[in-house]
C-alpha positions in Angstrom: 19.3 -22.6 -101.6 22.3 -21.4 -99.7 25.2 -23.7 -98.0 23.5 -23.1 -94.5 20.0 -23.9 -95.6 21.5 -27.1 -96.9 23.4 -28.1 -94.1 20.2 -27.5 -91.9 18.0 -29.5 -94.2 20.4 -32.4 -94.1 20.3 -32.3 -90.4 16.8 -32.4 -90.3 16.5 -35.0 -92.3 19.4 -37.1 -90.4 17.4 -36.1 -86.9 14.6 -37.7 -88.2 16.1 -40.9 -89.4 17.9 -41.3 -86.2 14.6 -40.8 -84.4 12.7 -43.3 -86.7 15.3 -45.7 -86.3 15.7 -45.5 -82.3 11.8 -45.8 -82.3 12.2 -49.0 -84.2 14.7 -50.4 -82.1 13.0 -49.4 -78.8 9.9 -51.0 -80.2 11.6 -54.3 -81.3 13.3 -54.8 -77.9 9.6 -54.1 -75.9 8.2 -56.8 -78.4 11.2 -59.1 -77.8 11.1 -59.1 -74.0 7.2 -59.3 -74.1 7.6 -62.6 -76.1 10.2 -63.9 -73.6 8.1 -62.5 -70.7 4.7 -64.2 -71.9 3.1 -61.5 -69.7 5.6 -61.6 -66.9 9.1 -60.6 -66.6 11.2 -61.0 -69.7 14.9 -60.5 -69.8 14.5 -56.8 -68.9 13.7 -56.5 -64.8 10.2 -54.6 -65.4 6.8 -55.9 -65.2 4.4 -55.9 -68.2 2.9 -52.9 -67.2 6.5 -51.1 -66.4 7.7 -52.4 -70.0 4.8 -51.1 -72.0 4.9 -47.7 -70.5 8.5 -47.1 -70.9 9.2 -48.6 -74.2 5.8 -48.4 -75.9 5.0 -45.0 -75.0 9.0 -44.0 -75.9 8.6 -45.6 -79.3 5.4 -44.0 -79.9 6.6 -40.7 -79.0 9.9 -41.1 -81.4 7.7 -42.2 -84.2 5.4 -39.3 -84.0 8.2 -36.7 -83.6 10.0 -38.1 -86.3 7.3 -37.7 -88.7 7.2 -34.5 -87.4 10.7 -33.4 -87.9 10.9 -35.2 -91.4 7.8 -33.9 -92.4 9.1 -31.9 -95.8 11.9 -33.9 -96.0 12.4 -36.8 -98.7 13.1 -40.2 -97.3 12.6 -43.8 -98.2 14.5 -44.8 -95.0 11.9 -42.9 -92.8 8.9 -43.5 -94.7 9.6 -47.2 -94.7 10.0 -47.4 -91.1 7.2 -45.4 -90.0 5.1 -48.0 -91.9 6.8 -51.0 -90.7 6.5 -49.8 -87.2 3.0 -48.9 -87.2 2.2 -52.1 -88.9 4.4 -54.3 -86.0 3.0 -52.0 -83.2 -0.8 -52.4 -84.4 -0.5 -55.8 -85.5 1.2 -57.4 -82.4 -0.7 -56.0 -79.8 -3.7 -57.0 -81.7 -2.9 -60.7 -82.2 -1.9 -60.8 -78.7 -5.0 -59.5 -77.5 -6.9 -61.7 -79.7 -4.9 -64.8 -78.3 -5.4 -63.7 -74.8 -8.3 -65.4 -72.5 -11.4 -63.5 -73.4 -9.9 -62.5 -76.5 -10.6 -58.8 -78.2 -14.2 -58.5 -76.9 -12.2 -58.5 -72.9 -9.0 -56.4 -74.0 -8.1 -53.5 -72.1 -8.9 -50.0 -73.4 -5.1 -49.1 -73.1 -4.6 -52.4 -75.7 -7.3 -51.1 -78.2 -5.7 -47.4 -78.1 -2.2 -48.9 -79.1 -3.4 -50.6 -81.5 -5.3 -47.5 -83.1 -2.0 -45.5 -82.6 -0.1 -48.2 -84.4 -2.4 -48.1 -87.5 -2.2 -44.1 -87.2 1.8 -44.5 -87.3 1.2 -46.7 -90.5 -1.1 -44.3 -91.9 1.5 -41.5 -91.7 4.1 -43.6 -93.5 1.5 -44.1 -96.2 0.5 -40.4 -96.3 4.3 -39.7 -96.9 4.4 -42.0 -99.7 1.1 -40.5 -101.5 2.6 -36.9 -100.8 5.9 -38.5 -102.4 7.8 -37.9 -99.6 9.5 -41.5 -99.9 11.7 -40.8 -102.5 15.7 -40.3 -101.9 
């Protein structure tokens, strides 16, 4: 591998890690705002629907793009955050839906979709572990 290829590989890994960190930060802001707002406006001046559309979708996209960009790269950071982010996304919506009036049986289809996407993101991280991409 020549010097240019080495630099490009390092840039892909760094880009993937930056994206996955940004996705996790956005997801954490979303969850904190939802906890503060309890279904209403939290510390961000947005409704629950706007918050989900803006922060939830952004974090999902960043997780998937970071997986794609860093697919062939070895990165423990990328792997760990994909698993943690997927678990956090899926479980937080699952618990919120279960605690809501009517429980999971009356959860909107969008909530079920977010739960599934969250666990798919977690599975992508596990796939990286199985394929040995979780090494430094």
